[in-house]
N, C-alpha and C positions, 0 to 999 in steps of 0.2 A: 448123447457120446459125443467127446473132440479128441481132438490132438495136444499137444504140448503148444499150449499158445501164452503170447506176453500178458503183463497184469493188465496191460493198457495201448492204444493204437489210438491214430491220425488223423483227424475229419475237418475239413469243411462244414465250418457252422453258419448260417444266415444270419441277416441284420436280425436284432429284436430291439424291444421299448429301449433296453438301457446300455448295448454294444454294440459296434459295427459289427459287417461279414470279419469273420476270424481263422486260422486252426484254429483244434482244441485238442486237448488230450481227455479223452474219455475211457472209464476202464472198460475190456470187454466184456460183452455180453453172456451168457446164455443162452443157448438157444429152450426156449421153453417147448408147448404143444404145435408140432405144424412149424417148425421156424427152422430156422436153416443159416449159420453165419458163414457168410463167403470172404476168403482174401480174396481184394479187390485185382485182378491185372494191370487194366485200361477201362474206363470211362472216359467217355464222350461229354466234350461242354454243347448243351443245346442250345436255343433261345430264353425256352423256360426254366434251366438252370440258374439263367442271370439272372430273370426276374423273381427266379427264389433265394435269389442269395440277397437280393435285395431286400426280401422280405413282402412282396406281394402277391406270396402267393404261401401256404407253407404244407410240406411234407410229414409230416408231425404234429400229432397237436399241441403241444407242449415240449420249452426247448428242455436241452438244444435241439434247434432247430437243423436238420440233416438239410443235404445238396447233394445232385444229381439223381436222375431217374435210369438209367441203363451200366449198361458195362458188362465183362468180362471176371474169367476167376476162378478158383478153388475152389471146393466146400471144405470147409473150416472144422463144422461142427456142427450138429442134427439134432434136434429135439424129438421127441415124442410123437407118434400119433401121427405120423406123417399123410396128407393126402396125395402127393407125392411122393415116390420114392427117389432119394439120394444118401448115396453112401462117401464119407470124409475119402478126399483127393478126387471127386468129377469131375469134372472142366466143365464148368456153364457160363450162359447166357445168366442175365440178372440184373432185372431191375425195381424201381422203387426203394427206398429204405435208405437215400442215402451213400451213392456207389463212389460219391469222390470223396473217398477216404483207404484208407489200410484195408476197412474191415465192413460188413452191409449187412443188418440182418432183415432178414424177408422170411413172409411167409415163404411155404414151398411151391406154390400156385404162382408164385416171383422167381421160379426160376424154372431152365429148360437145360435141355443136356446137349454141349455141344455138340459139332459134327466132328471127325477124325483131322478132316481134310482142311478145318478152318485156324487161322493162329488167332492165339489172344487176341491185337488185334484187331484184325477181320471180324472176328465174335463181339468186341464190344458195344457197335454202333446196329444194335438189334430189331429193335419193336416202334422206337417211337417213328421213324420216316418210314421203314419197312408197311412197317402195320396202316401208316396215314395213302401211303398208297394204294395199298390193299383197298382199304375203305372205302374210296375217292373210285379205285375200279369199281367197286361192287358198286358203286350209284351211278357212276355211270350205265353201268348195264342193267341198270333198275329202268332208270332216264330211255332204254333201249337208244345209247346216244353214238352215230355212226362217226361224227364227228364234238371235239369238244374244246373248248378255250382254258392254256391253263398260262395263270401269268408269273412274272417271277420263275420263270421256267429255267435261268440256272443255276438253279440253287443248287443242295445235292438234291433233295426232295423232288425238286421238278424234273430234272435231269433222270432220276429214280421211275418215274412217271411216264416218263417220257417214252425209254426202253418198255416200260409194261403195257404202254397203250401198243406201241406197234406190234407185240408180240401177240398182244389180243385183238390184232389187225383194226383199234377205230387210231382215227386220222386224229393231230394232235395241229392246232395253231398256238403254237407258244409264244407269250411275249415277254421281251428281256429291253434293258436301256440302254445296253452300248452296241454294236454292228462287233466285236470282238467276240459274242456267243454266236452268234448266226450259223458261223458253216462247226463248230464245233456240234450243236443240239442238230445239226440235220444230219451229222455224219452217226450221231446219239436214237434216230429214228422221228426227230422231229418232221412234219410234214411240210410243215407252215411255219417258217420263225419270222416275229415281227416285232422290229423298235420301238420302244415307246413312242423316243424322243427323238426320231426322224419326222420330216418333216410329209406329210401329210398321211400316219400311219393312223389317224380314223378313217379314212377314206377305205381304205386301203382294208382294212378291220372289216368294216361295214360290208365290201364286196364278196369277204369268204364268207360271213356271216349265210351271205345269202345267197352263195354259190353253193354252200357245204347244207345250205337249213342247221347251224346252228342254235340251240337253243339252253345247253347247260354250258356253264364258267367253272371249271375250279379257281379258287382266288389266295395268295400267300399278303397280296398285299392289304387289302380294305382300307378303308377313307375311303377317300372322295373319289378314287378311282376306279375303287369297284360303282361307284354309283354311273361314272362314266362309260366305263364298259358295259356294260347292263344299259345303257340306257342305248346301247348302239346293240342289242338284241330283241327279237322279236317278242311278240304276248307269249303268255308263260311259257316264258325263258327260269331257267334259276340259278341264283351263284351261286356257288360253299364252299365260304370263307372258313380258310386253314390257320390263315396265317395271318401277322397285323403288321407287318415290314414297314407300311405307309400310313400308321397306327391305328385306333382301337372300335373306328367307329361304328364299327360292328361286333358284336356278342360273341365267343365262339363255343356258346348254347343258347341260342333261341334263334328262332325262325321271323323273320319281318315280311310282311307283304307290301308292293310296293304297287305303283301304275299296271294296269294294261294285265293283272294276273302275272306281274313277276315279282318271283320273293327270291331273298338270299336268306341260305342258310347257312348258322354254322357248326363246324363240325370243330370234333378233336377225337385221336386216336382211341384214345379212351374209351369210346362210346362203341367203337367197334369189336377192344378184347371186354367188354363187357355184356356185349349183345353174343359171343362167341362162348364165354362164361359160360351164360345163361341159356342157351340150345346144350351143352355140355359135350363143348367142340372145339376145348379147351388144346388139345393135344395137335387136332389137324389147324389150331390158326398158329402153332408157334411151327409148323412144317411148313403153312403158307408162306412164313416169315424170314423161316432161318433156312429154307431149300436154296432159295439163291442168291444168299449173302457176296456169291464169289458171281454173280450172272448180274442178274439185272438193278438187284439193292446192292451192288458193291458204292464202297466210301472210299474213297480219294483221303488219303488222312496227308495233312502238310506237315504237322510240327507232333511230336511229341515233348511234353513239359514231366518232370518230379512233381510228386507236389508241397514242397515244400516251396516250387516258384506260380503258385495256381492262383496267384492275382496277376503278376508278368504272361501268362498263358489267356485270361479272362480280358484281360485287354488287347493282344494278340487276337484272340477270337473276334470281338468284336469291333478290329478295324479288319479282320482279312475272312470275313463269313464265304462270301462268294468259292473262297478258294478251296474247298476239301475241312474237313475234319480237325480239332485239333486234340487230340489227348492229353488226358493225366495219369498221369505211369505213379499211383503211388505206393507200390513195393518195388 
């Protein structure tokens, strides 16, 4: 079932063997079994989207390769035999399928209803960061951690994690690279905040590790800085790597044992989504990540660009990552 739709739509398409990244006009698809076509209202730019754009990984096994992992919009057409029921006109969150486009075609499992009190802007950044935070919190609980270290704590996901840890009664030692973030993070709920570029950083961190008996790190930097942090921790500690701001030394799909019983574990939000799906808890998962979108998981939007300015938007995003979300408004 579908409403009156245009014959074509515009989408951001990733680099392939013979073409650079580009905006391309594509034919409007007709949803088949368990598929939903969503007219996209807003889509955020994520680091993984930039990697997709560069051809480093694909959202589709064949061209044209779509770009965009999450967004918000309105159901424009539905196929038969939906596993999750939706109707035309429903306001929804959507992930995967190429959301940096005017339309995205996805399985019904990748669509969830928007709460009435959310705007489309608030609903757009709904899964990658919130699910990452929920996953990290679940791991902290499994470790029975009373205090954890977080790196790259001034980032959007870092701030979410600080707020969530505070609400759950877990202390955080937050590592940043500039003094200007220290007071802001303390207001967000950061128990300790340290500047990694300041004199005596390693000594101060070691003191706090010993004082709080820390054995768990959540690291968004990766690379040599990860080794430095892990070197300060006691035996049998774990560093969960969820980002790569400083390099890609450790893959987020593997576990590596190092000396003294220490280990580095790569994690991705999709692992958490898969776990929830396998447990039959998809509705519970969506409630967990969407209910706090106005509070713990709130996202600051710094700028909105139309789809035809998407390359300017990506350039702006790359230069201003720590200042908040950059959104694309395709329609």
